[in-house]
N, C-alpha and C positions, 0 to 999 in steps of 0.2 A: 192592548199595549203594556207589555213589563213597566212597572216601576223602577226607574233605575236608584240605586242607591251607592253611596260612597261610603267608605270604611279607612279611616286613619287607624293604622299599629305598627308601631317599629320591631316588635316580632314576628318573625316570615312565618311562623306554625300558627298563629292566629289570623294571619290575612288569607293563608291557604281555608284555615275552617271557614271562615266569611265567605270563602269562593263559591267552595262547595255546596257547603250548607243553605247561603239564599239563592244559590241558581234552583237548589232543590226544590227551593220553595216557592219558585217561581218568581223569583228579583231577577233585573239584571243588576250586575253587583262589578264597581271598581273598585281596585283598594291602593291607598296610598302608606308609604312608609315614615311620611312626613308633612308639614304644613305647607312645604315649599311645593312639592307635587301635587297637595291638594288645590291650592290656588293658582297653581295651574292650569289643571282640569275645570277649574270652576268656569277659566275664563271661555272655555269651548261649552260645555254642559252644566245646566241647572239640575241637579237630583231632587227628588222626589225626598229624601233622608239621609242624612249624616251620623255615618256611627264614630264616634269620637274619643280614642283612647288619651287617660289623663297623662302619664308619664312618656313622654317622649323626648327624643335630643333635639336641640335645637328650643324651639318654640313649645310650651307645653299645650298641654289641650284647653287650658284657660285662656292662655294668648290667644291661641287658635279661633276659640267660641266668641272672644272678644271681637276680633278681629271680622268675623262673619256675622254676626247682630251689629256689627256698626255699618257694613255695606246693604244698602236700600235696596239693593236688587236680591240680597240675599238671604237678609234676614228673618223672614216667612220662612225658610226653610227647616223643618223641626232637626234637633240635635239630642244624640242620645250619649250622650257619656258614659265610658266604660273605664272600668279601671279596678286592680285589685285593691288597692285603696277603700274601705270598707266604712271608714271612720264618717260619724254625720257631719261634721265641720267640713270635711270634702266634697259630700254631695251640696250639701247647702251652698258649698261656695259654686258650684257650677248652676244649680238651681237659681239664684241670683243673679249667676253675668247670663241669663236667657236662655241657660239649657230647657230642654223641654221632658227627659224623664235623664235617669241615671240603672245603669246596670254594674253590679260588681263581679269581677272574676274570682273565683270560675263562677260562668254561667250555664245553663243547659242551651241546647240548642232551642228547644219550643219554647222556652221562655224567653227567650231573644225577635224569636218570629214573630209570637206573640206579640211585645211589646213594640217591634218595627209597625204591626198593621195595627196597634192600637193607634200610636201615633197620628199614621197614616188618615184613619177615620176619624181623628180630631179635624187634623188639614181640610181636608175633605168638607168639615162639617161648618168650618168656620173661613169662607172663601176669602181669598185677599189677592187683589191684583195690585204689583208693584210699577211703577214705571218712575228713572230719576228718585225724584224725594216726594213722589205720590204716589199716595197707598190708598187702596178703596178697599173698607173692611164691610161686605155687605152683611156679615150677620148682626154687625149694629148700623148700619143704611149710613155711613157715616165716611169721606174722602178726608184727609189731611196733606199736609203739605209740609214737611219737615218735623213732624208731628204735630201740629199746628190746626184743628179741623176747620172748617168749610162750612159757613153758613151760604146753603145752595138753597133752590128751591128744588122739587121734586124731575124737574123737567131740566135741571142744570145737571143734579147729578145723578139722571139716567144718561145724559149726554157726556158729562165728563168720564164715566165709568167707560161707555162704549169706548171715548178716544186712547183710552188709556188701558183696557183692554185690547185694544189694535194697535197699540203704540208704533210710529215708525212707517206705517201703511196709509195710503190716500184715501180715505172712504169717501165716494160721492156722496153730493146732496142728497140725492134722490133715497139714497140708501139710509143715510141718516136720518129722515124723516119719516119713514119707514119705520124705523127701528124705536127712535124716540117716541113719536107724535101716532105712530099706525098709520096702518094701508088708507084708513078710510077720513086720515088728515086731506082738509080742502082749506086750510086756513096759506095765510101768503108764506112767501118761501122765504119774506123777510124778517120772520119770527125765528128762521135758525139764525140768522146773521146778527139780532139783539142778541139770543141766548151767546152765542159766540164770543161776541164783545163784554158781556157780563164774564165770563168762565175767565176768556183775559185778564181781568181785572182782578179774579179774585185768585189767577198763580202769576201774580206781578213780581212777587219774591220766588216764584219759582225757579228751579233747574232748566225746566221744561216749558214749551210754550208752545201755542196751539198756531201752525202755520197754514194760511191759505193759498190752495192751489187754483189758481184762476182757473175759471170756466171747468172746473172736475169737483174736487171739495175740501175737505180738511185732514191735515193730519197731526197727532201729538209728535213732536221732536224734543 
């Protein structure tokens, strides 16, 4: 499956360059002239990476970057800032606001593709699952709510990771027991209920909650 890249630039010639170069590199590419059209598209599609020009009409790249990083469901998308401004302070400002990389115009197509691939590899190596204000960082083996780490047992971590990874879906009890406790689990099914109750206490201040679907299983909503 092709990785989908979003690119924001108010110059039509640059958008055309992105469209041709990145399609030839094996990506799916969508280009936007401003932040408004970008956020409209983000409501429907979550891209693998965003290329974001700094000098734009309306909200500039810095303002757009801040909005992306402020959204729990978007903040894990890697963002490469692109600008003709080569000054060090411009680069530092973007990185301090959460940008993952920076490339200055004029740039070569090969360098651009290499930067994109490098950032996508880093994202793959540091898998993060996000839902509402809950973030699962598998590299750190940590789950946070609103940025605050939860203190969880190993099974609670595995259970909540499963629920976050399939948020909005009802997961049958039997499937949860197999996924978290293994196919050879012969304990009481009450074990699952105890762990769910504990997780509900841990998520008391979260925007998301675990719902019981009677006779079926559980769902993170």
